[in-house]
N, C-alpha and C positions, 0 to 999 in steps of 0.2 A: 683532484676530486671530480666526480662525474656529475656534472650540473644538470644532465638529461635525466639522471634518477631523481635528483632533487625536485626538479621541475614536475616529474610524473608523479612523485609522492606527496605533493602539497595537498592537504586536505580539502582547501577551498578553492572554489572556481577562479582560475586567473587567465587572463588573456594579454597578449601583447598587441597593442593597437599602433598602426602606422601614421604618420603626419596626415595622411589623406583620410583617416577615420576608418581604415581598413583593417580586419583582422588577420594578424600575421600568423600568431600560434595561440594554441589554446591547451591547457593540460587535461588529465583525464577526469578530475573532478568538474572541469568545466563542460566535458562531454556528458558527463552524467546528469549534471544540473540542467543543461539545455536540451537534452535528448538529442543531440545533433553530434556528428563526428566532426574531427578537425578538418578533414577534406571538404566537408559541406560548408565550414565557416570560413576557411582561408581566402583571403584576397576578395572578400564581400564585406561592405560596408557594415558597420555596427548597427545603423539604423535600420538596414534590412531587417535585423532580427528583434532589436529592442524597440523600434519604433521611432518616429520623427521627434516626439516630444519627451522623450525618456531623459531622466536626469543624468544618465551616464554620459551624456555627450558633453554635459556641462563640466563634469568632473575631469574627463580626458582633456578637453580643452584648457581649462585652468592649468593642468600639470604641462600641457604643450607650451603654455605661454610663460613658462619660467617658474612656477611655484614648484618647490621640491616634492611636497606631498599635499594631497588633498584628501581629506576624509569627510564623508556624508553619513549621517545615521538614518536608520529607518526608511531606506528608499525603496519604493515599490518597484520591483524587477518584473517587467513584462518581457517575454520571449516568444516570438511567433505568435500564434493566435491564443495563447494562454498566458497566465500570470503565475510566476514562480514564488510570489510571496514577497516578503520584505527582507532588506539585507543592509548591514553596512558596507559602504563603498571606499575603498582607497585607491588612489591612483598616484603614481610616482613616474616622473620621468626618468628614463634610462639614459645612462651616460655613454650613449653610442652614436655614431656619425648619423645615424638614420632618423634620430630625434623621436624614436618611439616611447610609448608609454605603457607601463604595467599597470593593468586593471585588476584588482582583486575584491572578489565578494565574499563576505562574510555572512551566509544567510542566517538569519535570525530564527529561522524555522528549526535549526538543530535544537535548540534549548527547548522550543515549544513542542517538538516531537516527543522530547524525553517527558516534558510535563504531561502532555496528552496521553501518552502510553500509560503513565501511572493512573492517570484519572479513568482511563478505558478499563484498566486492570481492576480498579477499586469499584468501578461501575459494574463490571462483570462479576466480580466477587460479592457484590451487594445483591446480586441476585441468587447467590448460592444458599441462604438462609431462606428466601422466598421459595426455591425450588423444592428444598426439603419439605417445607409447610405443603405446598401445592400437591406434591407427590402423595403425601399422606392424606390430605383434607378432601382432595378431589378424587382419587382414584376410587376409594370405597364407595361414594355417592355413585359414580359412574358406572361402576359394577352393578349397582342395585337398578339403576335405570335401564341399562343395557339387558339385564336379566328380565326385569318385568317387560320391556318392550318383546323380547322373545315369547314369554308366556302369552301376552295379549295376542301376538300373531297366530298363534296355535288355534285360537278359538274365534279369530275374525274372518268374515267373508273375504275373498280375494281383493274385492273393490276398497276395502278398507285397510289392507295390508301395507299399501302405500305409505301410510303415515307412521306405522311401526318402523318401516324401512328406512323413513326419514330419520326418526329417532336413533335408530341404529347407527346410521351414517354420521350423524353429528356428535355421538357419544365417541365414535372412532376418531373423528377428527379433533376432538377436545384432547382424547388420549394421546394423540401424536404431538399435539402442542406442549402437553405436560411433560411428555418424553423429551422434546428438545429444550424445554426450560430446565429439566432435570440434569441436563449434561452439564449445566454450570455449577451442579453441586459436586461434581469430582474435584476435590481439592488434593488429591494425592500427587505427589510429586512425579514428572514425567520420566520416563526412562530413555536415557539419550545414549546414541552411538554416532559413531562417524558415517555421514550420509552423503551420496553424490546426489546434489540437489538436481542435476539435471535428468537423473534416472527417475526422481519423483515427478518432476514436470512432464517427462514423456509418457509416465504410466498415467498421470492426471489427464493429459492430453487425448490419450487412446480412449480411455473411459468416457471422456467428453464428446469424442467424435463419433462414438457408438451410440450415443444417445442425445442429451440436450443440446448439443453443439453441432449436430450433423450437418447444419445448414451454414456454418462458419468455416472460413479459411483460417489457418494458423501460420504464423510468421515466427521463426525461432533466431533471436539473436543472442547466441549463448558466447560467455567467454569460457573458452575450454580449460584455461590455466587456473580456474579458482579451485582452491582446497576443500576438503570435506567440510559438510556444515554439521553442527552439533545439534542433534534433535531426535524426536520419535518420527520414524518414516510414516507411520499410519495417520498421526495427527496432521503432519505436514501436507500429506495427501489429500486430506479432509479439507485444510486451508484452500489448498489451490483449485480443488474442484468445487468449492464454494465460489471463489473469485471469478473462475471461468464460467460458471452457470450465471452469475450475475452479468458477466460480460455479453453471454449468448443472448440472455433475455433483454439486454439494453440496445443490442444491435440487430437491425434488420437482417433479412436473408441476403446471402453474398457478402456480409460484412466480415472483419477480420479480427482477430484476437493476436496480439504481438506479446511473445514471452521473451522477457530480457535478463540476462545475468551479467553482473559485472564485480569486478574486485575493487573497493575503494577504501584504502586504509585512512585512520584518523579519528573516526567517529567512535566515542565510548560512552557507554550508558552506566550510571553509577546508582545503585540500589541501596537503600538504607540498611546498614548492618552488613553489606557485602561489598566484596571486592570489585571494582569497576570491571566492565566487560567490553573489549573491543568489538565493533559489529561492521566488520569490512565487507560483507557478502550482501550484496544487493540484488534482489529477484523483484521484477515487476511484471504485473499483468495488465496490459492496455487493450481498450476496444475502440472503435471508431463510430460510437453511438452519439446520442444527444448530451451525454455528460450528466451529471448529477445537481438537481437543482441547487443553487447557491445557499438558500436558506436551510438546506440539510446538511451541507458538508461539513460544518464544524461538528455535528452530532451524530454523523453517519454510523460511528461505531457504538453509539450508545444503545443499550437493551430498548427493543420496541420501536426504534427509529427506522423508518422504510419509505423508499420512494416508489414502492409498488403498491398498486392497488390493493391487491390481495396479500402483501407480505407481511410477515410477523414481526420483523425487525429484529430477529435473534441470529440470523446467518451471520452479519459482518460483527456482531457482538461477541460471538463465540470465536471468530477468526481472531478479533484482539485478544481475547483470552487466551487462546492457544499460543499465539506469538509473544505475548506478555510471559508466560509461563516458560518459553523457550529463552527468555532474556531477552527478546528481541523488540523492534518497533515496527509499527505499520502505520502508514499514511495513506491519504488519498489527494489526488490532484484530478482537477476537472475541468474541462472548456467545453465549448460547443461542439467541438469534433472529437469529443470522447473522455472517457476516465481512465486513469491509471492508479492502480494500487501498488504501493512500493514497500517491500519488507526487508529489514535490515537484520541480519542473523550472525551469531558469533562462529568463529572457525571451531571444528573439533580439537580438541588437545588430548592426545593418548593418556595424559595423566588423569583424565576425568574418568576413566575406566576404572 
């Protein structure tokens, strides 16, 4: 049996801690969870990453002192400058001469992600009925107001036409907002095919560089071995352009946007009345801005919630809807050193065609 394959395939973050408190090994899930490579963690103290007061040290120490296994529930996990959420923690002493300890984290956030995904999907779909009503009830009055303003402008002196121009500009702005809300009303099933997610990211990045993100630096950390994603190329491009735009607006000139992909088996999403789907493909968009205010983080994907002064709060809600329609999950992590949006998507299966 190849134990290295088993170690790499473990769906939960796992670390091997030496008697001196230093990290000896970490699996792939641990790299994704901590956003650090094994090389960065190896032979460094657990305290360097988790902090001096972390409960992880107590769990490791108890296992080293002779207890076979130690389990703690709902432990807050901090790593570096940010918090990774809560997890159930298991430590057990390995039966080897080095007296090493196996430390395994069971992030409680996986179940929470799925619950939030369903809530975001329902919140987005609850806008659907409102979108249809708005499109019908607002467009007709807007057309009347715009037409009346144009007629008035024809008979007014130039010095008074500024007011009619203001009316026309504001009706156009309201019309654009209605268009964005109306996008939630599209309840048709998406057309899915096998997509190379790196092609989508590169296309989105080129468009961003040519426009709103021309002041940004981009860093690509791609896993070239990941398989095709199941999805709609245009909709996914819309998602990543939206996330890149948010990152560019949150980051000053000279800032950086990091695009990262990885393959992480083990996470499944089960929807009512449907077969559970594995979500092994992980795509993240990170910036080095100031992060998202903590009071908005839990509701950032809800419609009309925005951290921008002039934001409509519909962009991330639409991202959530599109990813949910793909059978995936989107989440946000934030700290004072920036925000990361992480998307989990299913692999394309030929039989889906």
